[in-house]
N, C-alpha and C positions, 0 to 999 in steps of 0.2 A: 509786529507793530510797525506803523509807518511814522516817520518824523517829518515835521515841517522843515523846509530848507531854511538856511540861515544866510542872511545878508550881512557880511562882516564889515564893520566900520571901526577900525582900531586906530587910535591916536598913537603914532609911533614914538612920540616923545615922552610918553608916560609909562610907568611900570604897571599901573592899573588903569584901565579905561572902561568907559561905558560902551558896550557892544549893542548896537541897535539892530533889532531883529525884524523880519518881514511882518510879524504879527503885532508890531509896535510894543513888544515887551523889551525891557532892558534888564541886563544883569551884569554885575561887576565881574569882569574876567581878566585874569592876569595876562598881560601882553608881552611879558619878558621871556626870553630864553625858550623859544618854541622847540620842544624836544622832538625827536623822531618817534614814529608810532611804537608804542609798547608792544609786548608779545601777545596781545589779545585784541581782537576786534578792530584795532586801529584807532588812534586818537581822533581822527577826523570823524569816525562813527560816533565816538563818545560825545563830541561837540554837538551832535544833533539833539542831545538831551536839553541843551540850553533853552530853547523856546518853551519847554515844558515847565521851567522853573519860574518862581515868582520874581518880581523885579528886584527884590532885596537879596536874593540868593547870590552866592559868590562861588567862583570856580578858579582854582589856581593850579599852576603847573610847575614842575621842577625848574630851578634856576632863579626864582624870585624870592624876595625877602618874605613875602606872605606865605609861600609854600613852605619855606624853611621853618618859619615860626609855628605854623600849624602842625608840622610833622614832628616837632620836638616831643620827647617823652621824658618823664621823670627818671626812669631807669633805662639805661642804654645797654641792655643785654638782650640779644636775640629780639630785636625790635621788628615790627612789621615793615615791609617794603611797600610804600604807597607811591603811585604814579600820578594820581590826581587828587587834589583836596577840594571837597565841595562843602560849602557852609550853607545848609538849607535855612530858610527863613520861616518856614511854615511846615505844618504836618503834611500838607499836600506835596511839598517839595521832597520830603523823605520818601513818600510813596513813589514819586516819579523816578527818583534816583535808584531805588531798588528795582523797579520795573526795567529801567534802562540797563542796569547791571545784569539782570537776568537775560535780556535780549542779546547782550553781547557776551554773556558768560564771563563776566568780570567779578572778581571777589570784592567784598565790601567789608568795612570795619567801622562801626559807629563808636564815637567816644566823646568825652568832654574834658574831664580833668587830666586824662592821660597818665594817671598814677598807677595803673595796673602794671605790675612788673613780671607777670608770669611768662615763662619762656615759650609757651605754646603760641604766643603772638608772633614769634619768629617764623611760623609756618606760612604766614601770608607773604608770598614772594613777589606779588604784584597785585594792584587793585586800587580801589577808590577808598580814600579816607573820608568819612562823613563826620564833620565836626558839628556838634549840636549846640554850640555856644549861643546861637541866636534864638534858640527855643528856650527862652528864659522868662520867668515870671511866676507869681503866686497870686491866686484869686481865692479869696475866702468866701464861702457860701453865706447866704443871708442868715441861715440858722446858726452860724458860728460853730458848727460841729465838724465841718470838713473844709478842706482847701484843695484846689486843683493846682498842681505844680507842673510846669512845662518840663519836658524831658531833659533839657540841657541846663537846668537851673543849678547853680552852685549852692552848696550847703549853707554857706554864710548868708546868702541872699534869702533862703528859706527862713533861717533863724531871725534875721532882721525884720522881715515882713510880718511874721507871726508875732514876734515880741511887741512890735509897734501896735498891734491890734489886741494886746493882752492875751495872746495865745502861745502855745508851744506844741511841739511834737518831737518824735525821735528823729534825729538826723545823725550823720556821721560826725565823729569827733574832730577830724582835721578840717579846717575851714576852707581849704582850696580844692577839696575833692567835690565831685558832683553829688547832688542828692541821690540821683537814681543809681549810679554805679554801685555804691555799697549796698543799696536796698535790694538789688537783684540777686545778691549773694547772701541775703539775710539781713545783715547790717547791724553792727553794734553802735550804741550811742549812750551819752550821759544819762538819758532819761529812761533807759530800757527797764530799770527796776520797777518803774511805775506802769509802763505801757507795753513792754515787749520790744521786739526787734523793729527795725525800720519797715521791713516787709509786712509785719503784723498790722501796720497802720493802713495798708492798702484797702480801699473801698472799690476802686475800679481802675483799669489801665487801658489806655489806647495804645495798641501795639501794631506796628507794621510788620507783617509776617514775611517769610522767605519768598512767597509768591507775589509780593507787592500789594497784597490786600491789607486793608485797615480793619482791625477787629477791636471791639471793646469787650474786655473780659472783666468780670466782677464777681463779688461774693454771691450774687443772686442770679448770675447768668447760667449756672450749671455747666459752664465750660470746663472740660477736663484740663485745659491749659492753666486755669487759675491756680491749681496746686503747684504746678511746675514753675510758674513765674515767681513764686515766693521762696527763693533760695537757689534756683538754677535758671533764672529768667534770661540771662545773657545767651542762653542756648536757643531761644525761640523767636526772637524778633527785636525790633528797635522800639522802645517805649517812647512815645512822643508826648504823653502827659499821664499824670497819675493823680487821681483823687484820693485823698488820705484823711484819716481821722486826725483832728486837732483837739486840744484841750485847753481849759483856762490856765493861765499862768499861775503857778502855785507859790513859788518863792522868788523874791527879788534879791535875796542875799545868799551868798555862798562863801565858804571858808576853805582854806587849804593850810596844811602844815607840810613843809618840805624838809625832809631829814636826809642828811648825807652820811654815809658810812664807808669805812674802808673794807677791803675784801676779807679781812679776818672775822667779820661779823656775819658772813653769809648765812650760816645755818641758824643763828639766833634770830636774825631779821625775818627770814621766811617762815620759821616756825611761829614767830609772833604774828605774822600775817594770817597764817592758818588759824591760830587760836583766838585772835582778837578781832579780826576783820571778816574772814571767810565764814567763821563760826559754823563749820560743818555743812556749808552750802546754803546757809541762811543769812548771808550778808545783808545788813539792814538796807532798806530801799534808799535811804538818804546818804549812803556811804559809798565812795568809790576809792579803790586803791590801785595805784599805778606805780611802776618803778622802771628805771633805766639803769643799765650798766654802760659805762663809757670811760675812755681814757681821759684823765685830767692831770697831766704830770705836775703842774704847779701845786696841786693839792696832795696827790699821792703818786710819786714817780715809780712806785713798785708794782702798780697794777690798777685795773679799772676801779673806779669808785661806784658805789650804789647810791642812786638818788631815789628816795621813796616819797610818793605823794599820797597824802591822806586827805580826801576831799569830802566835805559834808555840806548838804544843802540846808537852807533855812536858818543858818546861824552866822554869827560874825567871828567865831573862833571854834575850831574843831574841838569837840568834847574830849576832855582829858582821859575819859575811859578808853578811848581809841588810841591816844597818842602816848600816854604815860608808859605803857609797856615798851615802847621803842626808845623813849628817853632812858629807860633803865639799862638798855643795851650799850649805850655810850656812843651816840652819833658825834661826828666831828663838826656838824653844823645843824642848827634848827632855825627854820625861817617860817614864821606864821604869816598869813595874809588873808584878806577878805575882799570881796567884790561882788560881781553879779555873774549870771550865766555867761555873759560875753567874755569873762576873764578865763574861763576854763581852758580854752585852747592855748592862750598865751602862757598860762601857768605850766602847761605840759609841753610847751615848745612847738606847737603845731598851728600857730596863727598864720594868717595870710602872708605876713612879712618875715616869717621865720624859716629856718633852713629847709624843712621838709616840703615847703611850698615853692622852693626855688628850683629851676631846671639848670643844673650845673654841669651836665654832661657826664655824670657819674653812673656807674652800674650799682643798682640798689636791690639785689635779690633778697627776698625774705624766705624763711623756712619755718612756717607756723606749725604749732601743735596746740590742741586744746588739752587742758588738764583738769582733773576733778579737784586737786589740791596740790600744794607744794610738798615734794619729798625733800626734806632739808638736806639729807645726805647727798642726794642726787644733785641738788643745787650747788653744793660745794664742788662736786666733780665737774659740773658744767662751768662754774666760774673758773676753775683751774684751766679748763680747755680754752675758754674764751680769753683768758689772760695770756696763755702761751701763744695763741693764734693771732693776737693783736699787738704783741709786744714789739718794742724797738722800731726797726725799719720795716716791719711787716706791711705789705700793700693794703692790709685790712685794718690798719691801726685806727682808722676813723670810724670803725663799725660801732653799731649800737645794739644792745639787747633790750627788747621791749617786753614788759610784763603788764598786761591789762586785766584788772579785776573789777568788773561791774557787779552791781546787784543783779541777780538772776530771777527775782521773784516774778516780774512781769513776763519774762521769757518763758519760764516754766509753767505759767498759767495758761499758755496756749497749747492746745493738743499737739503732741509730737507727730501724730499721723496727718495733721491737717496741712502741712507745708513740705516742700522739698528740702527746706533747711532741716538738718537731722540731729543737731548736737545741743539740744536744749538742756541736757543734764550736765553740761560742762561749765565749770565756774571760772576758769582762767583761760585767757588767750595769750600765748607766749610765742615770740618770734625773734630770733636773731636777724638783724638787718646787716648783711655783709656789704659794706660800702667800699668801693675802690674805683680807681681810674681805669676804664677799659683799656686792654692792651693786647691780649692774645687769647687764643683758644685754650692754651695751657693755663693761663691765669684764671679764666672762667671756670675751668675744671677744678682748679685748686679751691676757688671760692665755693663751688658746689660741694666739694668734699668736706670743707670746713663747716659750712652751714648744716649739712646733713649729719655730721658728727655731733654737733651740738643738739640738734633736734632728736637724734636717736638716743642720746644720753638722757634727755628729759623723758622721752617715751619709755625707756626701760625703767626709770624711776617711778612711773605711773603704775606699773604692774599690769598694764593692758596688753592685749594681743593685737587689737585693731587700733590703728592710728586715726585720730580725728583731726581734721585740718580746716581752717577757715579759708574758703575758696578765694576771698578777696585779697588775701596775703600770699597766695600759693606761689611756689617756686616754678612748678611745671613738670617735675619728674614724678609727681604723685599719681594716684589712680582715681578714677571716678568714685570708687568706694571710699577713698580717703576724703574726697571733696563733698560727697553727697550722701554718705552713710552706706554701711556694708550690708544692711538688710536686703535680702534678695528681692523683696517686694518693691523696695525703693528703686533698685537698679532696673528691674523689669518695667516699672511705671515710667521712669525717665526715658528709657530706650524706646518705649512705645510712643511717647510724646514726641521724641526726636524724629522718629520715623514718620509720624503723621504730619508734623508741622515744619520740619526742616529735613526732608529726605535726602537732599543733595549737600547737606552740611554747610550751608551758607553762613551759619552762625556757629562756627566750630573753631574759631581762633583763640577763644578764651575758655580754658578748662572744659573741653567738650564732654558732654555726658555720654556720648556714644560715637 
């Protein structure tokens, strides 16, 4: 491929300037701290990409505030090494970036919310970061049955746009993550009991493939890629837009009851969740149960407290049939509340202005495992391990244990064989989040040992031989069978798709399928 020459006109007095090109195109380019050529193709060669980008696209290099901001990640453990940050402003920009990267044999990594904490990202030791934040927006179809969501759109933006139109769909629960990131790994959400996973809402996807071509895959296109995009989609390309199913808004009211318990109630609490909420895998569509374990010394200096959330839609107070069994156990605090769908994230501590949405320079590895139900005895063992590992001056004292229990009826209604997402029979998503200040390889190894110890104890309690893991929470030491299902036909199908659509492994920095 040949590139048009660039006529540089950089204002030396500004950190960001307009660079005027010979073809009268302009693009914002960082003019601070010109680094030497990276160990691929040469930075000068990469700059030849600029005339191919739209006028609103941006390119930033190390040494500038913009580059540093764009390179931040929520979890700072084995992070990708990026030499150039590009912010495309259009679908065509993404195509040009991928083509240029192929010409120069440069690695690429597309992202938006930057909340993925998997350690496989650290295998990117140089390359182009593609920040999709400018590809944002929601367009509702005239028939009111679908919406087209740009590939970099934030989850909260989707919720706001649909709600204003009297609509809703399944999105991720955390407000600051992208819509598309969770979706490509399946994607859990508050409304999945009604409609299934986020990926189950896909009608069509515009995807820039590893060769730089733009392809539309859909439920009616008969593309073999359609199956793989729904659960392992980050392996095959960059989604620039998704057309998804949307639904009339059902309820405007939601209620929550928050109950706090001390650690001596572990077995009783989680047995009560099994009996009264999970109900043998038939948790009511309108009920969600979550819980956290964390240290709160002013309340209980002897060990982590348990905070239980029972959420119900369509009511102003959670039905006592669900809450009274927990009252009987003896919580140290009971806090009822009510509001709208917009309150769910705040109630559970994952709104835009709350802790998980802040980039504080911490390491935040997670160690997920799916469970069919709680083994109350195993839960006591895990609590004891978590208590010991986070006690006193432990570097992991600020860690959090997350337990997510959504209704699974909408998820299970979708054929298990129809998507790359493999774990439709699992009722609970459990993950310790080992939070600490990065320090050394030894500390990272200690965190990994601790997180895996907790996960293995839960897994033993399940009685299963094969471990099931949510790829969007993955630590990175798991296997493709853990992420995408151990069935040989699943593994064979994913490997065949990878060989066909990404034979050089361009999209293999996040939980590679092969």
